[in-house]
ZADRENDO-437346 format. One record per residue (C-alpha): z, x, y; residue number from 0. Coordinates in steps of 0.02 Angstrom, whole numbers. Example, Ala and Ser with C-alpha at 12.3 -4.5 7.8 and 13.67 -1.06 7.14 Angstrom:
// ZADRENDO-437346
<<390,615,-225>,0>
<<357,684,-53>,1>
//
This chain:
// ZADRENDO-437346
<<-168,1484,-998>,0>
<<1,1471,-1087>,1>
<<93,1315,-1124>,2>
<<225,1352,-999>,3>
<<98,1368,-860>,4>
<<14,1209,-913>,5>
<<178,1117,-913>,6>
<<219,1181,-737>,7>
<<47,1130,-676>,8>
<<64,953,-745>,9>
<<242,941,-668>,10>
<<168,993,-500>,11>
<<26,870,-517>,12>
<<150,734,-559>,13>
<<258,771,-407>,14>
<<103,759,-298>,15>
<<61,587,-364>,16>
<<246,536,-340>,17>
<<237,590,-162>,18>
<<76,495,-132>,19>
<<150,341,-214>,20>
<<302,351,-108>,21>
<<199,365,54>,22>
<<89,216,-3>,23>
<<244,112,-40>,24>
<<312,149,133>,25>
<<150,103,219>,26>
<<136,-58,109>,27>
<<309,-109,152>,28>
<<279,-77,343>,29>
<<120,-167,349>,30>
<<181,-315,251>,31>
<<322,-337,378>,32>
<<201,-320,523>,33>
<<84,-446,448>,34>
<<223,-572,419>,35>
<<287,-545,597>,36>
<<108,-569,665>,37>
<<82,-726,560>,38>
<<250,-805,595>,39>
<<287,-754,773>,40>
<<116,-738,856>,41>
<<-23,-823,765>,42>
<<59,-991,725>,43>
<<149,-1018,889>,44>
<<-10,-975,978>,45>
<<-111,-1101,876>,46>
<<9,-1236,916>,47>
<<25,-1198,1107>,48>
<<-51,-1340,1202>,49>
<<-86,-1330,1389>,50>
<<-147,-1507,1412>,51>
<<22,-1577,1452>,52>
<<-4,-1565,1637>,53>
<<-142,-1664,1718>,54>
<<-163,-1520,1840>,55>
<<-242,-1417,1701>,56>
<<-372,-1546,1655>,57>
<<-552,-1489,1677>,58>
<<-622,-1310,1686>,59>
<<-459,-1219,1684>,60>
<<-397,-1316,1531>,61>
<<-564,-1282,1441>,62>
<<-561,-1098,1494>,63>
<<-381,-1076,1427>,64>
<<-422,-1167,1267>,65>
<<-576,-1058,1244>,66>
<<-463,-906,1270>,67>
<<-338,-968,1147>,68>
<<-468,-1001,1018>,69>
<<-543,-828,1040>,70>
<<-368,-750,1020>,71>
<<-331,-851,864>,72>
<<-494,-802,793>,73>
<<-466,-618,822>,74>
<<-291,-625,756>,75>
<<-347,-713,598>,76>
<<-484,-581,573>,77>
<<-359,-440,589>,78>
<<-238,-526,476>,79>
<<-375,-542,346>,80>
<<-419,-355,361>,81>
<<-236,-311,340>,82>
<<-220,-419,187>,83>
<<-375,-337,111>,84>
<<-308,-165,146>,85>
<<-142,-213,69>,86>
<<-233,-273,-88>,87>
<<-328,-107,-98>,88>
<<-165,-14,-68>,89>
<<-82,-111,-205>,90>
<<-223,-57,-329>,91>
<<-205,123,-271>,92>
<<-17,116,-308>,93>
<<-52,48,-482>,94>
<<-174,194,-509>,95>
<<-51,318,-448>,96>
<<81,248,-571>,97>
<<-40,262,-709>,98>
<<-83,442,-664>,99>
<<108,479,-658>,100>
<<127,402,-838>,101>
<<-23,508,-901>,102>
<<57,665,-832>,103>
<<225,622,-913>,104>
<<138,594,-1082>,105>
<<44,758,-1063>,106>
<<200,850,-1015>,107>
<<293,777,-1169>,108>
<<151,821,-1282>,109>
<<146,1004,-1213>,110>
<<334,1019,-1226>,111>
<<328,954,-1405>,112>
<<197,1082,-1447>,113>
<<300,1220,-1365>,114>
<<451,1169,-1469>,115>
<<347,1165,-1627>,116>
<<278,1342,-1591>,117>
<<452,1405,-1551>,118>
<<521,1325,-1706>,119>
<<382,1402,-1814>,120>
<<416,1573,-1742>,121>
<<601,1561,-1776>,122>
<<570,1504,-1956>,123>
<<457,1658,-1985>,124>
<<594,1772,-1920>,125>
//
């Protein structure tokens, strides 16, 4: 395979990594916003909501509603933890993609330098 072909292959590989990285960044930003919204607008208000203000709710209904609230808070906390773990994994993936892009760029530079050296060598022989 010629140098030109290898250079084009590396450039195509780099573009693929860049597309993947761009997609990962979009997903990361979207999920980060959703997690913040979930934490700030749903989870914390739900935890602080108290139905015991009215004496009419004392007893079974109050306990049932409190159990339901606790279950919801637990489920939301679990999902927030899963999203946080996913975001951490996604962040590591983006770091790896950036590393692969840098490796492609270095290899492209090396191949182009080799090509220039060969072309220069041919010109001096002529």
